[in-house]
Short mmCIF file of the C-alpha atoms (twelve columns), coordinates in Angstrom:
data_MODEL
# 
_entry.id   MODEL 
# 
loop_
_atom_site.group_PDB 
_atom_site.id 
_atom_site.type_symbol 
_atom_site.label_atom_id 
_atom_site.label_alt_id 
_atom_site.label_comp_id 
_atom_site.label_asym_id 
_atom_site.label_seq_id 
_atom_site.Cartn_x 
_atom_site.Cartn_y 
_atom_site.Cartn_z 
_atom_site.pdbx_PDB_model_num 
ATOM 1  C CA . MET A 1  -231.888 -128.512 -145.982 1 
ATOM 2  C CA . ALA A 2  -230.232 -128.058 -149.259 1 
ATOM 3  C CA . PRO A 3  -230.739 -124.716 -151.169 1 
ATOM 4  C CA . PHE A 4  -233.072 -124.640 -154.226 1 
ATOM 5  C CA . PHE A 5  -230.171 -124.127 -156.506 1 
ATOM 6  C CA . PHE A 6  -228.184 -127.061 -155.337 1 
ATOM 7  C CA . ASP A 7  -228.382 -129.719 -158.160 1 
ATOM 8  C CA . LYS A 8  -227.179 -133.381 -158.126 1 
ATOM 9  C CA . ASN A 9  -225.623 -133.055 -161.683 1 
ATOM 10 C CA . MET A 10 -223.514 -130.198 -160.233 1 
ATOM 11 C CA . THR A 11 -221.981 -132.274 -157.631 1 
ATOM 12 C CA . ASP A 12 -221.518 -135.336 -160.329 1 
ATOM 13 C CA . LYS A 13 -219.451 -132.971 -162.385 1 
ATOM 14 C CA . ASN A 14 -217.300 -131.841 -159.391 1 
ATOM 15 C CA . ASN A 15 -216.605 -135.336 -158.404 1 
ATOM 16 C CA . GLU A 16 -215.291 -136.578 -162.047 1 
ATOM 17 C CA . GLU A 17 -211.977 -138.078 -162.309 1 
ATOM 18 C CA . LEU A 18 -209.288 -135.257 -161.928 1 
ATOM 19 C CA . ARG A 19 -206.536 -137.659 -163.806 1 
ATOM 20 C CA . PRO A 20 -205.865 -137.237 -167.424 1 
ATOM 21 C CA . SER A 21 -207.718 -139.605 -169.800 1 
ATOM 22 C CA . LYS A 22 -204.715 -141.681 -170.402 1 
ATOM 23 C CA . MET A 23 -203.946 -142.484 -166.689 1 
ATOM 24 C CA . ARG A 24 -207.577 -143.349 -165.695 1 
ATOM 25 C CA . GLY A 25 -206.809 -147.013 -166.533 1 
ATOM 26 C CA . VAL A 26 -203.799 -147.149 -164.385 1 
ATOM 27 C CA . ALA A 27 -204.324 -148.598 -161.024 1 
ATOM 28 C CA . PHE A 28 -202.573 -146.682 -158.601 1 
ATOM 29 C CA . PRO A 29 -201.566 -148.500 -155.188 1 
ATOM 30 C CA . LYS A 30 -203.361 -147.214 -151.853 1 
ATOM 31 C CA . ALA A 31 -201.162 -144.484 -150.127 1 
ATOM 32 C CA . LYS A 32 -200.815 -146.656 -146.866 1 
ATOM 33 C CA . TYR A 33 -198.742 -149.177 -149.032 1 
ATOM 34 C CA . GLY A 34 -196.452 -146.460 -149.887 1 
ATOM 35 C CA . VAL A 35 -195.835 -145.063 -146.412 1 
ATOM 36 C CA . ILE A 36 -195.135 -149.040 -145.181 1 
ATOM 37 C CA . ALA A 37 -192.660 -149.128 -148.145 1 
ATOM 38 C CA . ALA A 38 -191.005 -145.914 -147.074 1 
ATOM 39 C CA . ILE A 39 -190.751 -147.056 -143.506 1 
ATOM 40 C CA . ILE A 40 -189.288 -150.558 -144.402 1 
ATOM 41 C CA . ILE A 41 -186.697 -148.670 -146.865 1 
ATOM 42 C CA . ILE A 42 -185.552 -146.271 -144.268 1 
ATOM 43 C CA . VAL A 43 -185.108 -148.836 -141.638 1 
ATOM 44 C CA . VAL A 44 -183.205 -151.283 -143.678 1 
ATOM 45 C CA . VAL A 45 -180.919 -148.493 -145.221 1 
ATOM 46 C CA . ASN A 46 -180.199 -147.267 -141.461 1 
ATOM 47 C CA . LEU A 47 -179.280 -150.719 -140.690 1 
ATOM 48 C CA . ILE A 48 -176.886 -151.066 -143.131 1 
ATOM 49 C CA . TYR A 49 -175.502 -147.572 -142.645 1 
ATOM 50 C CA . TYR A 50 -175.282 -148.113 -138.766 1 
ATOM 51 C CA . LYS A 51 -174.185 -151.771 -138.778 1 
ATOM 52 C CA . ASP A 52 -170.962 -151.296 -137.209 1 
ATOM 53 C CA . PHE A 53 -172.710 -148.981 -134.453 1 
ATOM 54 C CA . ILE A 54 -175.355 -151.397 -133.634 1 
ATOM 55 C CA . ILE A 55 -172.880 -154.194 -133.483 1 
ATOM 56 C CA . SER A 56 -170.836 -152.430 -131.170 1 
ATOM 57 C CA . LEU A 57 -173.627 -151.693 -128.794 1 
ATOM 58 C CA . ILE A 58 -174.701 -155.374 -128.438 1 
ATOM 59 C CA . ASN A 59 -170.880 -156.371 -127.503 1 
# 
């Protein structure tokens, strides 16, 4: 049970957007897409960097 001083309007103020007003209209991508992109970039860079080593393991 909520205390008597708990007000719904108080929680609405706490849940407001924390971004600056000029950035509120900007659509940010989901964090999971950033994680996937970072993993792909790391794998591709490592494949390019260790290309000779990987080829020598195959032969």
